[in-house]
C-alpha positions as CSV (number, residue, x, y, z in Angstrom):
1,M,-22.2,62.3,-1.7
2,R,-24.8,59.7,-2.6
3,P,-28.2,60.9,-3.9
4,S,-31.2,60.2,-1.8
5,L,-33.2,57.1,-2.4
6,D,-36.1,59.2,-3.8
7,I,-33.9,60.8,-6.4
8,W,-32.4,57.4,-7.4
9,A,-35.9,56.0,-7.8
10,R,-37.1,58.8,-10.0
11,T,-34.1,58.7,-12.3
12,C,-34.1,54.9,-12.6
13,T,-37.8,54.4,-13.0
14,R,-37.8,54.5,-16.8
15,Y,-35.0,51.9,-17.0
16,A,-36.1,49.5,-14.2
17,P,-39.5,50.5,-12.8
18,E,-39.9,47.3,-10.8
19,R,-36.6,48.1,-9.0
20,A,-37.6,51.7,-8.3
21,I,-41.0,50.5,-6.9
22,R,-39.2,48.0,-4.7
23,A,-36.8,50.6,-3.5
24,T,-39.4,53.2,-2.6
25,T,-42.0,50.8,-1.1
26,G,-40.0,47.7,-0.1
27,I,-42.6,45.6,-1.7
28,E,-42.3,44.0,-5.1
29,G,-45.2,44.8,-7.5
30,Q,-46.6,47.6,-5.4
31,A,-46.0,51.3,-5.5
32,D,-47.0,54.4,-3.7
33,I,-50.6,55.6,-3.8
34,N,-50.0,57.9,-6.8
35,D,-48.8,55.0,-9.0
36,K,-51.4,53.1,-11.1
37,R,-49.7,49.7,-10.8
38,V,-51.6,47.0,-9.1
39,P,-50.1,44.2,-7.0
40,L,-49.3,41.0,-8.8
41,P,-51.7,38.2,-8.3
42,G,-50.3,35.5,-6.1
43,W,-50.0,32.9,-8.9
44,V,-47.4,35.0,-10.7
45,P,-44.6,34.7,-8.2
46,A,-45.6,31.1,-7.6
47,R,-45.2,30.4,-11.4
48,R,-41.9,32.2,-11.4
49,R,-40.6,30.0,-8.6
50,A,-41.9,26.9,-10.4
51,I,-40.0,27.9,-13.5
52,G,-36.9,28.6,-11.4
53,D,-37.2,25.1,-9.9
54,R,-37.3,23.5,-13.3
55,I,-34.2,25.5,-14.4
56,C,-32.4,24.4,-11.2
57,A,-33.4,20.7,-11.8
58,A,-32.2,20.9,-15.5
59,R,-29.0,22.6,-14.4
60,T,-28.2,20.0,-11.7
61,H,-29.1,17.2,-14.1
62,R,-26.3,18.6,-16.4
63,N,-24.0,18.7,-13.4
64,L,-23.6,22.5,-13.7
65,I,-23.2,25.0,-11.0
66,Q,-24.9,28.4,-11.3
67,E,-21.7,30.0,-12.4
68,G,-21.2,27.4,-15.1
69,L,-24.7,27.9,-16.5
70,A,-24.2,31.6,-16.4
71,E,-21.0,31.3,-18.4
72,V,-22.5,29.0,-21.0
73,A,-25.6,31.1,-21.3
74,G,-23.7,34.4,-21.4
75,L,-25.4,35.8,-18.3
76,D,-24.3,36.9,-14.9
77,R,-24.3,34.3,-12.1
78,K,-26.6,36.7,-10.1
79,T,-29.1,36.6,-12.9
80,V,-29.2,32.8,-12.9
81,N,-29.6,32.8,-9.1
82,R,-32.4,35.3,-9.2
83,T,-34.1,33.4,-12.0
84,E,-33.9,30.1,-10.1
85,Q,-35.2,31.8,-6.9
86,G,-38.0,33.5,-8.7
87,A,-36.8,36.7,-7.2
88,H,-37.5,39.0,-10.2
89,S,-39.5,39.2,-13.4
90,L,-38.0,37.0,-16.1
91,L,-36.9,38.3,-19.4
92,L,-37.8,36.1,-22.4
93,D,-34.3,36.6,-23.7
94,H,-32.8,35.2,-20.5
95,L,-35.1,32.2,-20.6
96,L,-34.1,31.5,-24.2
97,L,-30.4,31.8,-23.4
98,I,-30.8,29.5,-20.4
99,A,-32.9,26.9,-22.3
100,N,-30.3,26.9,-25.1
101,A,-27.4,26.5,-22.6
102,L,-29.2,23.6,-20.9
103,D,-30.2,22.1,-24.3
104,V,-33.8,21.8,-23.2
105,P,-36.9,23.1,-25.0
106,L,-38.2,26.4,-23.6
107,A,-41.6,24.8,-23.3
108,D,-40.2,22.3,-20.8
109,L,-39.1,25.1,-18.5
110,V,-42.3,27.1,-18.6
111,R,-45.0,24.4,-18.8
112,E,-47.5,24.1,-15.9
């Protein structure tokens, strides 16, 4: 028997709070009224998508598919996809691995 969504959210919060918030509210960056998190400003997801676009451009310039980049970087293909789509908060470690795999400076991926 699967645990209820509420139980899952409470047990996973310390490991992935953004996923737990999304699971309980359906909205990224927002939580229920008892939580002290505030919604992300609109420029944050926009910058995330811009970084993802630059990663995608560098990947296609190198004639790599997402699976190929993931293999070279040592990441999962879904992680590469979510990063390019700007679908979740980026980890610095993932950005470093991707920049190294694409042989581009990290600054080129995150510049404005």
